[in-house]
C-alpha positions as a printed Julia matrix, in Angstrom:
402×3 Matrix{Float64}:
 184.31  59.77   -7.24
 182.08  58.7    -4.34
 178.57  60.06   -4.96
 175.81  59.42   -2.44
 172.33  59.75   -3.97
 169.47  60.65   -1.62
 165.72  60.68   -2.29
 163.97  62.11    0.78
 160.25  61.61    1.18
 158.01  62.81    3.96
 158.38  59.53    5.88
 161.07  57.69    3.93
 164.61  57.98    2.59
 165.98  56.03   -0.37
 169.71  56.1    -1.02
 172.52  54.62   -3.1
 176.27  55.08   -3.02
 178.18  55.03   -6.32
 181.9   54.92   -6.87
 182.04  56.38  -10.37
 182.89  55.64  -13.1
 181.35  52.26  -12.23
 177.58  52.34  -12.94
 176.89  49.8   -10.2
 176.16  51.01   -6.65
 178.31  49.69   -3.84
 175.39  49.98   -1.43
 171.74  51.0    -1.37
 168.98  51.28    1.16
 165.53  52.34    2.21
 164.28  53.83    5.47
 160.54  53.53    6.06
 158.16  54.86    8.74
 160.35  57.83    9.63
 158.9   59.74   12.55
 157.11  56.68   13.92
 158.03  53.98   16.38
 159.63  50.88   14.89
 161.06  52.57   11.84
 162.62  50.11    9.37
 165.96  50.42    7.61
 166.95  47.95    4.87
 170.6   48.33    3.88
 172.26  46.38    1.06
 175.93  46.17    0.11
 177.33  44.85   -3.15
 180.93  43.72   -2.74
 182.8   41.28   -5.0
 179.57  40.34   -6.73
 177.85  39.39   -3.49
 174.8   41.09   -2.0
 174.51  41.4     1.75
 171.29  42.63    3.36
 170.89  44.13    6.82
 167.44  44.95    8.21
 166.95  46.8    11.45
 163.87  48.04   13.28
 164.41  50.98   15.62
 162.94  54.37   16.4
 164.04  57.08   13.98
 162.04  60.15   14.85
 163.21  62.38   12.0
 165.35  62.56    8.86
 168.47  63.43   10.82
 168.15  60.29   12.93
 167.61  58.28    9.76
 170.66  59.6     7.92
 172.75  59.17   11.08
 171.87  55.47   10.98
 172.88  55.34    7.32
 176.21  56.96    8.2
 176.82  54.29   10.85
 176.05  51.5     8.36
 178.25  53.04    5.66
 181.22  53.08    8.05
 180.45  49.92   10.08
 183.6   47.85   10.74
 181.96  44.64    9.47
 179.68  45.74    6.64
 180.85  49.28    5.89
 181.92  50.34    2.4
 183.83  53.48    3.44
 186.01  54.28    6.45
 184.52  57.67    7.29
 181.82  60.02    5.96
 184.4   62.44    4.57
 185.1   59.96    1.77
 181.76  60.95    0.25
 182.62  63.76   -2.13
 179.15  64.54   -3.47
 175.6   64.11   -2.22
 173.08  64.2    -5.05
 169.52  65.01   -4.05
 166.38  64.28   -6.01
 164.18  67.39   -5.94
 160.76  66.96   -7.51
 159.95  70.51   -8.6
 162.37  73.05  -10.0
 159.77  75.28  -11.64
 161.23  77.58  -14.28
 164.12  78.41  -11.98
 166.06  75.23  -12.76
 166.55  73.77  -16.2
 169.66  71.83  -15.14
 171.39  70.23  -12.19
 172.62  72.79   -9.62
 175.17  72.97   -6.83
 173.18  73.73   -3.69
 173.65  77.16   -2.18
 171.47  79.23    0.12
 169.92  80.85   -2.96
 169.11  77.42   -4.42
 167.5   76.32   -1.15
 165.48  79.53   -1.05
 164.22  78.84   -4.58
 163.28  75.27   -3.66
 161.33  76.66   -0.72
 159.53  79.15   -2.97
 158.32  76.18   -5.01
 156.67  74.47   -2.01
 153.17  75.47   -3.23
 153.78  73.64   -6.53
 154.92  70.4    -4.84
 153.67  70.53   -1.23
 154.11  66.79   -0.65
 157.61  66.55   -2.08
 159.72  69.72   -2.08
 159.56  70.28    1.71
 160.81  66.72    2.31
 163.47  67.14   -0.4
 164.73  70.34    1.23
 164.75  68.7     4.66
 166.92  65.91    3.27
 169.34  68.51    1.88
 169.63  70.34    5.18
 170.22  67.13    7.13
 172.82  65.87    4.64
 174.69  69.17    4.97
 175.09  68.45    8.7
 176.18  64.84    8.32
 178.29  64.83    5.15
 180.15  68.05    5.82
 182.94  67.4     3.33
 180.6   66.77    0.4
 179.34  69.1    -2.3
 175.55  69.04   -2.18
 173.87  68.91   -5.6
 170.18  69.12   -6.6
 168.79  67.19   -9.56
 165.28  68.3   -10.5
 162.56  66.0   -11.9
 161.14  68.87  -13.93
 164.43  70.05  -15.45
 164.44  67.69  -18.44
 161.11  69.09  -19.62
 162.28  72.71  -19.59
 163.21  72.3   -23.27
 159.53  72.13  -24.23
 158.46  74.92  -26.58
 155.96  77.46  -25.32
 153.24  76.08  -27.57
 153.54  72.82  -25.62
 153.79  74.11  -22.05
 151.26  76.98  -22.05
 147.63  76.61  -20.99
 144.83  78.57  -22.68
 144.29  80.78  -19.63
 144.61  84.57  -19.34
 148.28  85.45  -19.75
 148.68  86.68  -16.18
 148.08  83.16  -14.86
 151.37  82.2   -16.47
 153.34  85.43  -16.15
 152.34  86.19  -12.55
 151.47  82.79  -11.09
 153.62  80.36  -13.09
 150.7   78.15  -14.09
 151.99  76.04  -16.99
 152.98  72.48  -17.89
 156.09  71.43  -15.94
 156.09  67.66  -16.34
 157.61  65.09  -14.0
 159.62  61.86  -14.04
 162.15  63.85  -16.04
 165.16  62.03  -14.6
 163.72  58.69  -15.72
 162.68  59.96  -19.16
 166.13  61.47  -19.7
 167.93  58.3   -18.67
 165.98  55.88  -20.89
 165.91  58.31  -23.84
 169.7   58.51  -23.7
 169.96  54.72  -23.49
 167.63  54.37  -26.48
 169.52  56.96  -28.52
 172.8   55.17  -27.84
 171.23  51.82  -28.8
 169.83  53.25  -32.03
 173.14  54.9   -32.89
 171.12  57.88  -34.1
 171.62  61.17  -32.22
 168.83  62.89  -34.2
 166.2   60.42  -33.07
 162.46  60.61  -32.46
 161.57  58.68  -29.31
 158.47  58.26  -27.17
 159.25  57.22  -23.6
 156.54  55.56  -21.51
 157.18  55.55  -17.74
 154.65  53.22  -16.12
 154.77  52.74  -12.36
 152.25  53.72   -9.7
 152.64  57.15  -11.27
 152.66  57.19  -15.07
 153.83  59.66  -17.68
 155.02  59.88  -21.27
 157.4   62.16  -23.11
 158.08  63.02  -26.73
 161.86  63.29  -27.09
 163.43  64.74  -30.22
 167.2   64.89  -30.66
 167.59  64.11  -26.95
 165.31  66.92  -25.77
 161.84  66.75  -24.29
 159.33  68.52  -26.55
 156.13  67.41  -24.79
 155.03  65.39  -21.78
 151.77  64.07  -20.37
 151.94  65.32  -16.78
 151.28  69.03  -16.43
 151.19  71.63  -13.68
 151.05  68.76  -11.21
 151.38  64.97  -11.5
 147.65  64.3   -11.93
 147.11  64.77  -15.66
 147.76  62.43  -18.56
 147.73  58.67  -18.23
 145.61  56.51  -15.95
 147.74  55.66  -12.9
 147.63  53.47   -9.82
 145.41  55.83   -7.81
 145.26  58.97  -10.01
 142.59  59.58  -12.61
 144.79  61.1   -15.29
 143.05  63.31  -17.85
 139.49  64.22  -16.91
 137.01  66.82  -18.09
 137.29  69.77  -15.63
 133.49  69.97  -15.71
 133.46  66.85  -13.55
 135.15  68.84  -10.78
 132.49  71.56  -10.93
 129.77  68.89  -10.89
 131.26  67.23   -7.83
 131.41  70.54   -5.97
 128.2   72.24   -7.13
 125.85  69.27   -7.46
 127.21  66.61   -5.1
 128.51  68.82   -2.29
 132.19  67.85   -2.45
 134.68  70.3    -0.97
 138.06  70.91   -2.69
 139.94  68.52   -0.41
 137.45  65.73   -1.13
 137.88  66.3    -4.86
 141.65  66.25   -4.43
 141.47  63.0    -2.47
 139.14  61.43   -5.05
 141.23  62.25   -8.1
 144.66  61.63   -6.55
 144.1   58.79   -4.09
 140.87  56.95   -4.96
 140.77  56.91   -8.76
 142.9   55.36  -11.49
 143.22  51.58  -11.42
 142.24  51.55   -7.74
 138.95  53.26   -8.51
 138.25  50.99  -11.46
 139.16  47.66   -9.86
 139.71  48.07   -6.12
 143.43  47.39   -6.67
 146.27  49.83   -7.36
 148.95  47.18   -7.95
 148.9   45.87  -11.52
 149.99  42.42  -10.32
 146.8   42.1    -8.33
 144.75  43.24  -11.3
 146.35  40.69  -13.64
 145.43  37.98  -11.11
 141.86  39.27  -11.21
 141.91  39.13  -15.02
 143.13  35.52  -14.88
 140.18  34.79  -12.59
 137.78  36.19  -15.18
 137.11  39.59  -13.59
 135.55  41.64  -16.39
 136.02  44.95  -14.57
 139.75  44.25  -14.33
 139.81  43.45  -18.05
 138.08  46.74  -18.82
 140.52  48.65  -16.61
 143.47  47.25  -18.55
 141.83  48.26  -21.81
 141.27  51.8   -20.52
 144.86  51.98  -19.28
 146.32  50.86  -22.61
 143.91  52.96  -24.67
 145.03  56.17  -22.97
 148.67  55.34  -23.71
 147.82  54.62  -27.36
 146.17  58.04  -27.68
 149.31  59.75  -26.43
 151.5   57.7   -28.76
 149.44  58.93  -31.71
 149.63  62.52  -30.5
 153.38  62.4   -29.89
 154.09  60.69  -33.21
 152.33  63.66  -34.8
 154.35  66.13  -32.71
 157.61  64.38  -33.66
 156.59  63.91  -37.32
 157.58  60.26  -37.12
 158.97  57.73  -34.7
 162.2   55.78  -34.33
 161.57  54.05  -31.02
 158.88  53.43  -28.43
 160.39  52.85  -24.97
 158.68  51.18  -22.0
 160.2   51.68  -18.55
 159.56  51.63  -14.77
 157.91  48.85  -12.78
 154.86  48.21  -14.96
 156.49  49.2   -18.25
 159.42  46.84  -17.68
 157.52  43.85  -16.29
 153.94  43.82  -17.55
 153.83  42.03  -20.9
 150.04  42.36  -21.16
 150.14  46.15  -20.93
 152.77  46.3   -23.67
 150.76  43.93  -25.86
 147.53  45.92  -25.51
 149.3   49.22  -26.17
 150.99  47.94  -29.33
 147.91  46.26  -30.84
 146.65  47.79  -34.1
 149.55  50.28  -34.34
 151.05  49.01  -37.6
 150.2   52.28  -39.33
 152.95  53.85  -37.2
 155.38  51.01  -37.84
 154.85  49.56  -34.34
 154.9   45.77  -34.7
 155.25  43.79  -31.48
 156.86  40.34  -31.44
 154.63  38.45  -28.99
 157.29  35.88  -28.1
 159.96  38.51  -27.42
 157.45  40.48  -25.37
 157.04  37.56  -22.97
 160.78  37.3   -22.32
 161.86  38.82  -19.02
 165.29  40.43  -18.59
 167.0   43.04  -16.44
 168.68  44.86  -19.31
 167.71  46.72  -22.45
 165.83  44.46  -24.85
 164.13  44.82  -28.22
 160.63  43.32  -28.5
 159.57  44.37  -32.0
 159.53  42.22  -35.13
 162.98  42.09  -36.69
 161.96  44.02  -39.8
 159.68  46.54  -38.07
 160.52  50.16  -38.92
 160.03  51.28  -35.29
 161.99  49.77  -32.43
 160.0   48.78  -29.35
 162.42  48.79  -26.43
 162.12  47.8   -22.79
 164.73  49.72  -20.83
 165.07  49.44  -17.04
 165.14  52.93  -15.62
 167.87  53.94  -13.19
 167.1   57.35  -11.76
 169.73  57.04   -9.04
 172.51  56.37  -11.57
 171.25  59.25  -13.71
 171.4   61.56  -10.68
 174.95  60.4    -9.9
 176.06  60.89  -13.5
 174.5   64.36  -13.68
 176.3   65.31  -10.46
 179.57  64.03  -11.85
 179.1   65.86  -15.16
 178.29  69.13  -13.37
 181.29  69.01  -11.06
 183.62  67.87  -13.83
 182.55  70.81  -15.99
 182.93  73.34  -13.18
 186.47  72.18  -12.36
 187.67  71.8   -15.96
């Protein structure tokens, strides 16, 4: 089955084309600077074990122009991987927020699009772009079934005691203010990989997704029972530019005492805080260079970053009543040995015992970095949200036609 996975942002489109059951894409790409002059498209094909890269700069004024260019590349006589767009049977769309309306992958209908639109206030930077991508793909890939995969869906298994806030009940019942969680597609993918590796379906796993955005999840028997991001993607861990958990009193102080308006507070906590606020850098690679140069502020930032993760590990081990595996994933989680080392220090009481030599070994596949006899596995698992989306689409359509 040919499944085309699309992740539409406000000014970008990421995509991959899978020919299932193979887990490897036959092409992938990224469009940047949509809506601006000199937009950039980077298109890669993977044929017979060889990667071919095409980069083009041209004006793509909107998402439709961008996906039209992708269609041309997919069917190009020299580098194309399909003969015509009708060979794409499914288009799987990443949709950030599904609210309580969607606890699973859904075939896109008018009603589904209307529900995605209703959720615009909960994800104003993402859901509008996601819906736009859906509507454009419907025009271009007319033969395909359009499917939505929601980032929040995996966390819909959380019990009410985990997702409710201590606010008057009407704020939940009338306004939908609750913990939703994000990065669910990534957490689901790596939790399933870990469960398969452990050979233990009834497992207790903590997944740690560390990229520019960061979140954690407590996963019991394959289901999310708690997660660190909440109503929006600001809470929880320290991130590239986001503060993570902060005393709400700070917000009142900024407004009442320092004259900040709500938009300035929003900009501060979402765009100017986190590792950027602490060090002047949002990219962990730049911060590790600063540490190597003796920058004490960078060293402190790493300690803060790791300390917050450790706190959540302790909390989630309590929620799960034990732990079988701790999983690191995403750009920082997969590649930053120092972060993993700091997180796992002084955690022997939970059975977390890091092998320092294994931790320094880089690889592109699942690897175990704990001491051989440690009771808890420490795993580094590369996330693959696009493959997870494709597999969820395939599972949905297979079940509906069975």
